[in-house]
N, C-alpha and C positions, 0 to 999 in steps of 0.2 A: 571378430568374436574366436576366442581362444578355444576349439572345439574339442570335448572329449580328453582334456588334459588329465581329468582325473579317471580314464577309460570310460568306455563306452557302457551307458545305462548303469551309471553307477550313483547311488544315493548316499550322500554326506549328509552328517549331521549338521543340523542347523545352530544357530546363534540362541533366537529366540530374543524375548523380550527384556533386557536384562533390569528393567524396572522393578520388575518383581522378584528379586534377589533381596530385596531390602526386608522382606518379609517372609520368610520360610514357611512357618508354622501355618499361615493362611494360605497358603498357595499348594501343600502335597495334595496329591490324588491319590485317593485306594485303587489297587489292581486286583486280579483276581489273583488267588495262591496256584504256583507253578509247579511244578514236578522236579525234584532234584534228587541226586543219587547219595549227598551229603545227611541232611538232617533239616528239620524244622527248626525255627526261633519265633517267639515271642519280643517282638521290637521293644524295648524300653527306652526311654529321654535319657542319654548319657550325661547332661548337664543335671538333671535331676540327681542321678546317680553321685555324682561328683560332691553336689552339694550335701548330701547327705552321707556319704563316706570319704570325706576329704583325706582321712590316711592313704585312700588309693593311691593319691598320686605321688606319695612318698617313695615307691618302689620305682618309680620314673622319672625322679628330680623335679616333680613338680609341672611337668609336659608330657603328656600322652603324642603329641604332635597331632596330625589328621588322621588318626587309628580309631578304629570303634573297639568296643569291649566285647567280651562273650563268656558267659560264666561255664565253668569247667569241673565236674564232680568225678575226681579220680577214682572215686570207692565204687563207681556205678559200675555193672557189667553188662553185657553184651549193648544194644543199642539203643538203651533206657536215656542216655545223655548225649544232645546232639553235640553239644560242644567238642565231648571226648572223643566222638566219631570224626569232628572235623580238624581236631590235632592229630589222629591218626592216618586220616587223609591226607594230610599236609604232610605228615613225613615220609608218607610212601611217594608221594611226588617229586621230593626231593630226596630220595633216598636214602633216609635218615633209620638206622634201624632201632635205635631206642625210642619207641612212641610217646613212652612216657615222661621223657626229658622236655619238660616246658621252658624252660631258658633259652634253648638253642631256638625255640619256636619265636620267642620273645624277641630276642636281641640278632645282632649278627646282620648278614648280606640276605638272610633267607625268610624273610617276613611270612604270616600266613596273608593269603591274599583268598579273597571271594569275591564273588559277586550276586546280586539278586536278580530274579527272573530269567528266563531261558536264553535269553540273548544278554552276553557280558558288555553292556552299555558303559559301566562303569566298574571300575575295579578298585575294591577297598583293604586296605590293611586292617586286618583285625589281631589282635592280640587276648590272649587266655588269662583267666585271672579266677584264681580259684579264693573263696569268701563263703563263710557258711551262713551268713543271712542274705546271700543273692540266690534269686529265683534260678530253679534248675530248666534248662532247655531256653534261655533268655541272650539276647545279645540287645548291645546299649550305642545308639545312634544319637549322632549330634544333629540340631534341625537342621544345618548344611545338609549332612548325608541323606537325611530324608528327605529333603528337598529335589535333590538332583537325580534322586533313585527312583522318585515317586514314590515312597515309604510312609504307611501311617504308623504313629504308636498304638501301641496296644492291638496290633494285629499282628497274625501269625504270617511267616514267610518262608518258603524253601530258599536256602542257600546251598552255593555251590564253591567247593574250594577250587580254586584256579592259581595255586601257588606255581605252577607248572601250566601252561598251554599247551592243547592237544592240536597236533597238527597231522595230516594224511601224507606218508609217503610211502610210495610204491603199494597203495592199498594196506599198508598196516599203521594203526594207530600209533603214533611215539609222542611221547611229552617233551616238550622244548621249554627253556628260559625265555624271557621276554628281552628283547633287545633293549642296550642301555641306550641312552639318549645323550647326544653331543651337545644339544642346545633345547630351551622350553621358554614360550613366550610366553607372559602373561599381561592380561587386562587389567586395570587396577579400578576400581572406584568404591565408597564409600559403603556400607551396607546398610545404615541409617542416615538419611538428611534432613536436615530441618531448614526452615524459612530463614532461621538466623546463619548457619553455613552458607547458605545462598548469598545473604547481604555481605559476609565478612570475604565473598572471594574463593577463591581456590586454597586449598590446603595444601601444602608443599611435603611432601615424603622423599626421603634417600632412596632410591633405587638399590643400594650397596644394602643397607638394613633390610628393606624387605627380601632380597635375595635373599640374607643371611638367615631371616625367619622361615621363609620358607624352606631352605635348604633342614633347618631341625626338624619341620613339619611332617618332609616327606622323603627322606634320604631313605633309598631302598624300594621306597615305594612304587607305584604304577600310576601315573597319571594320564588322562583321556584329554581329548580337546574338548572343549565345551565344559569341563568339570569346574566348580567352582571350590574354592579352599577358602577360610576364614583365618585369619592371624589379627591378632592385636598389637598394634603399634603406635607408641605415642596417645594410647589414651583412646584410640580409634579404631574400630573393627573395619578392616579391608576385605572386602571381597577380593580374590585373587582366580578370574577365569583362564583357564588353559587356553590361549587361542592358538597357538602352534607349535607342533613339537619337530625335532627334527634327529635321527638317529646316528649313532655314530660313525657306521660305515655303510657307504651305498656301492657294493660292488658294481665294477664295470664290464666284467667278464660277462660276455652276452651268452655264453653257454650255460650261465649259473645264475640267469634272473629268475626272481621268484614272480609270480604273476603281478604282484601289487609294483615290482621295478620296471616290470615290461609294460604296463599301462602307463607309467611315468605318476603311479596315485602317491599323494602324499602321506606318510605314516600318520595314525592319529592316537596312538598308544606307546609309550616305552616306560623302561625303570629311570627312577633318577638317582646317579650315582654321584661319586665325589667330582667328576671331571665335567659335569651338566654345567652347562653356563646358561644363567638364568637372563632373557630379556625382557625389562620391566616397562611397560608403559601406560600411559592414564587412558581410561577408558574415553573420560569426557574431560578434558581439561579446564572447563570452567570450574569444576569443583573439587578436581584432584589434580596436581599438578606433580613430575615424577623430576626430582634431581640427579640427571646424570641416567635418565631413563632411554632407550631405544627399543628399535623394532627389532624383531629376528630377519635380516635380511632375505631377500628372495634367491633360491638356488638358481645357477646357469643350469640349463638344459644338459644333459650328458651328451657326451662328444659322438655319440653315434645315432643322434636324431636326424632323422629327415622330415623335412618341413614340408606336409603334404596341403597343397591349396585345392578345393573341388571347383566345382564349376560354378555354384554358387558364390567363391568366395570366401568359404569358411577354411580356417587355420587349423590343420592337424600335427602336433608334433609326435612323430611317432618314430618308435626303437627300429634300427635295423633287423631286427631278429623277427618285429611281427611282419615286417614286408619282404622277408626272404621268399616265402612261397610263391610271391608274385612275379613270375618269370619275366613279364612285361617293364620291369622296376629293376632288374639285377643290374643296371648300369646305374642305378642310385645307390642300391643295397652294397655294389661291391666299389664304391667311387674311394679310390685312394688304392687301390689295389691290381695288381698285374696291368693287364693295358687300361685301364681307367685310373690309373697312379697319375697325380698332377705333378710336372714339372715345371720347375721354375726355368725362364730363359735368363739370356745375358742380361737384357736389361732390365729384370725383377718382374716382370710381367708372369702369370702364371699361364702354360700351355698342358692341355690336355686331350684325350681324343673325346671329351665330352663336356657339353656345357652345362655346370651345374648353377647358372646363375639365370634362374628364371626371370624375366623381366619385372620390375616391381609393379608395372603396371596390371600385370596378369595374378601378382600374389593378394593376399589379405591383406586389408590395409595396415593389420595388428602383427602380421610377420616377423620374426626378426629381421635384421638387414643381412646376419652372417649366416654360414652354414650351407646345407644342401637343401635346395627347393626344386621341385617339381610338381606336376599341375595333372589332374586327373578328369577325365570326362564323367563325372557321376557327382552325384548332388550328396551332401553333408550328412542327411540321414542316411541314406543307401552306405555309403563309406563308413558310417558308425557301425552298420550292422556287419559288413565286412569284419570288421577288427572284430567285433563278438564272433562270428564265425573262427576267426583265425586262432583266437584266444581259448576258442572249445579245441581245437587240433592239437594246440601247443599243451595246455593245462585241463585236460579230459575231467580230472577228478575235482576241478573247481568249477568250471564252465560247461552248462549245456547249451547247445543251440539247436531248435527247432525252425526250418524254412515255413513263414506262414503264407498260407494263401493269395494274399493280396501284395507281395513281395516277391512271389518268385519271378515276373518278368524282370524287374528293374533289377534283382539279385545275379539272374544270368548271363544280364549286361556288363554288370560290374564285373562279374567274372572274365568275362570275354576281354575288356579293356584291361585288367590286372593279370592276364594270363593265368590266374588261380584256379589251377585244375581240378583240386579236391572241390571247389564251391561248383563248379561246371559239374562235376561228377553227380553234386547233391540235384542241380536244378535239371540235370538229364533225367536223374532215377523219377522227377516228379512228371518230367514228359512223358515219360515210357507208360508212368502208369495213365496219362490221358491216351495216348496210343492203345494201350489195351483196354479201355473202357468204353470207348466212342464207338460206335457203331458206322463203318464206312464205307459198307458194301451196299449198305439196303437202309429204305426208310423205316423208321419206327411209327407202325397204326397206330391212330387214336383209341382204338379198341385195345392195345395193349395196354396204352397209357392208363387208359379207365379202369381197366383189369385190376393192374397193379396198384392203385390208389385207393380200391375199392375192397381188396382183399384185407382185411384186419392183419392176417397171418404173417403177412410179407414184412410191415410195418413199413411200407414204402411212402415217400412223398415225391411225385413227379409234376413240375410244373411245365406250362408251356410259354417260352415267351418269342415273339417275332419268328415262329417257324422252328426255334429250337427247343429242345426237348433236354430239363436239366432234373438232374436226382440231387434233392437236397434234404435227403432222408440225415446225413451225418451232421448238417449244417441248424437243422431246425432248433434245437436247445440254445443254438448259440445266436440265432436273430436277433439283433437287436432291438427289433420290434414285438419282441415276444413268440412266442411258438405256437399260439393259438391264432394268429390273425391269419397266415397262409392256407391253414386247411380249412377254415371257415370262409374265404373267400375268394382262394385264387386255385383250387382244383377244377380239373377237367374243363376248362377255359383257357382262351388265349389272354393272360394275366399282362400283357404288356403294359396296358392304362394303367393298372396298378401299380407295376413298378415305377413307373414315371412318376406317379402321384407322391409315393411313399419316400422315392431316392433322388434327391434333387441335386446331387454332386456325382460325377464322374467315379468317385471313390469306388462305388455300388459295384461298376463295371469288372473291377480287377476280380471279384470272385466268379464271374460266370464261368470263366474257363474251367476251373475247378469242379463244377458241377454237370458241365455238358457232356451229355452222351449220345447224340445225333440229333439227326433233323426229322422232322414230321412230316409225315406222307402229305404231298400239296392237294390229292385229291379228299384227304380227309378235313382240311381246314374248313369248307363251310358245316363241317359237323359242329364245328365248335359251337358252343353257347354264344350270341352274341352281349356285347355290352351296350350301354347308353353312352357311356363317356369312352370318345374316340381318342386314341396317342397320336400326339402331335407330329407333324413333318419333321419339325426339328429334331425334337426325340430321335426318331426312327433315324433319322440321319447323323446323329450321334454316335447312335448304339452300332447302328452298322460300320460306322468308321472304324469302331474297336474291334466287333466281332468277327468282320471277315477278313481279318490275319489269321484264325485259327479255325472257322467254320469249315466242316467237311462238305467238300461236292460230291455229288452223288447223281449217277446214272442208273435209272431202274424203270423196266416196262411196268406198268401198271394199269391195269384194267385195258390192256392194248394199246396203251399210249407210253410214248418215252418222256418222262419226268426228268426235269436235270435241275438240282436244288443251286440257289446262288446263281 
């Protein structure tokens, strides 16, 4: 398996069920109205508008392409007209001073771009129209637009102008244009199919004609993967789903990589331009065949990628810039430089001070044969978290990292294996917290545990498991079994038996060290409330084999006798 090729913990769009695309109207679902800085519009049917006002198409040479229309009343003042406010915001974003010049907003290479909802899943091209009989604050969307954006006709939605996308650079918000696409791949299928279509076999369409039609529809517009476009060709309505896109430039400069490039994240959106190459393929060859169709070829991995195999045989292609902080991987990061430079001998073989060729038997089965390979004695899930930690160091404005309680030991081990000092420091800070909170010089008396539990002003919850005293106050609300079960069943007793009953796996052991504050005095153990249910010897053996690594040893004179824990 190629792990984290799109970056750790990344959420990708899903294709979904393409059979639903045949009927857009019956599949749209309403959503709640969201906040926006542009304005609110009532959604109307674009198809019905063009049927009742066919003269609108005259100004667009009979075709508005893959655009939506919105009404503008230039006579309005203030914020009475959302359409006028949208035009003004667009002109501000593109740096145009004449806010009233609608022609430049309709034509040229700077169309008005909008999105619905707070998250811009799809970006639409919007064209302003002035017509006296159109309802103010109205936007006209096709069935296709309503379907992909989950918009309902006759509902009111906020619209955001995104003619320029906002990025954070040095903690200052600035606006940037979308990147041009060098290529876009479209999967084609019929919008409507009948039993007669299936009986007659696949319908053949020309890839060149589809590409030409698409360019007319979406030139200068923004397309996003999984977006559906509708074109009419040879009397058939074709749904063109954007399956993949490729941007024009993919810089190899390690010092100027974006976070997406560092993670080898595939682009999902870009602007269609004259140089964009269209790759057309049939979604289902049984119903549609494409003459001259082809898929967008997979890109080769960048030259600075290191192929990292984890101890469970997962493969991670990782760019050098991410592994640079890992001191113990320096020879791989610096491969080809200085003393790690590869030299060719007279017989043509390569000689180097380092062996980059990890034996194939040690690699992940699907790892490529060429390039630089290394293995780390870390499992794939932990290594994935390590990459996310490094991303938070390299791109702090975009990625945040919090060390989870259950992963501290594994991450500390990974930091040691990789020589990743910043991660070691983070793990040590938690260990320092452990040292500061744990009572090492004397036992905790049962009377103290009971008094702290029974004092409502302290709001503390202390439990006893196999002689360990655990402060779970901050964990109680996060307890998977609910916040009420522990206070009602486990206070002021030895609750080891309940811990065994409710926690069947060793996963729960990982949290104990984070809550541990010391050892209960051995002379107080008889004072604990007895339980009819006894803890099994097997569970106690497993529990102690894990906790003995960090439980403190105390020698203290209690009641005239020396007691030694553990």
